[in-house]
C-alpha positions in Angstrom: 123.3 108.6 81.1 122.2 112.2 79.7 122.4 115.2 81.8 119.3 117.0 82.9 117.6 118.8 79.8 116.6 122.6 80.4 113.6 124.2 78.8 114.7 127.4 77.0 112.2 129.5 75.8 112.6 131.6 72.8 110.7 133.9 70.6 109.0 133.7 67.2 111.2 132.7 64.4 111.1 136.2 61.7 108.8 134.8 59.0 107.2 131.5 60.9 104.0 132.0 59.5 104.9 132.7 55.8 104.4 129.6 53.3 107.7 129.8 52.7 109.8 129.4 56.0 111.7 125.9 55.9 112.8 126.3 59.3 116.7 125.1 57.8 118.0 127.1 60.9 116.5 125.4 63.4 119.2 122.8 65.1 118.1 119.5 65.1 116.7 117.7 68.0 118.5 115.2 69.9 116.3 112.0 70.5 117.1 109.7 73.8 115.8 106.2 74.1 113.7 104.8 76.5 116.7 104.0 78.7 118.5 106.9 78.4 115.6 108.8 79.6 114.5 106.3 81.7 111.5 106.5 84.4 114.4 106.5 87.4 113.4 104.1 90.3 110.1 102.8 90.7 107.9 103.9 93.3 107.4 102.0 96.1 105.6 102.2 99.1 107.5 101.7 102.5 104.9 99.6 105.1 106.1 100.6 107.6 106.7 104.3 107.6 103.5 104.8 105.8 105.3 106.5 102.5 105.9 106.4 98.7 109.5 106.6 97.8 110.6 108.7 94.8 113.3 109.7 92.8 113.6 112.6 90.2 112.6 112.6 86.6 115.6 114.4 85.4 118.0 113.0 87.2 117.1 110.0 88.3 118.0 110.1 91.4 116.6 109.3 95.4 115.2 112.3 96.6 116.6 113.7 99.6 114.6 115.1 101.3 112.2 113.2 104.1 114.9 110.3 103.5 112.6 110.1 99.7 109.6 108.9 101.7 106.3 111.4 100.3 108.1 114.0 98.5 107.4 114.7 95.3 110.2 116.4 92.2 110.0 120.7 92.6 112.4 122.4 90.2 113.2 124.7 92.8 114.6 121.9 94.7 115.6 119.5 92.2 118.2 117.0 94.6 115.5 117.5 97.6 111.9 117.7 96.7 108.9 119.0 98.5 107.1 116.7 101.3 103.9 116.0 99.9 100.2 113.5 100.8 101.0 110.3 99.2 98.2 107.5 100.6 99.4 104.1 99.4 96.8 104.1 96.2 98.5 107.1 94.9 102.3 105.1 94.7 101.9 103.8 91.4 104.5 103.4 88.8 104.2 106.0 85.8 104.9 102.8 83.6 101.7 101.2 84.1 99.4 104.2 84.6 100.6 105.9 81.4 101.5 103.4 78.9 100.6 103.7 75.3 97.2 101.9 75.2 95.4 104.3 78.2 96.1 107.8 76.5 95.9 109.3 73.1 96.3 112.9 71.5 93.7 114.8 70.0 94.9 116.4 67.8 93.5 120.3 66.9 92.2 118.7 63.3 90.2 116.6 65.2 88.5 118.5 67.7 85.4 119.3 65.4 84.7 115.8 65.5 85.2 114.7 69.0 83.4 117.7 70.3 79.9 117.0 68.5 
């Protein structure tokens, strides 16, 4: 299992907007397979408790607040999470909701076409 990722903002490199900029000094990105990155455990509805279970998107571990019941991930409390009100209709499997057939990127070159 890969370690949790951290974003580290950096200043724009010198010459970034120049025609001859090559990016030769950039480190290569790390690519992970779907199995390595994963979604964690699929959220599930606990009917007797009226809540949705969740895992951390970074570690894939169960969130611990409220016994993992109706909790959202929060960077300020990465292991515990924060309390959330979740109704059964919102306890969704992200694999089904965010699949490739329901969403698409609109690239800036396409905005003039799409906004007419």
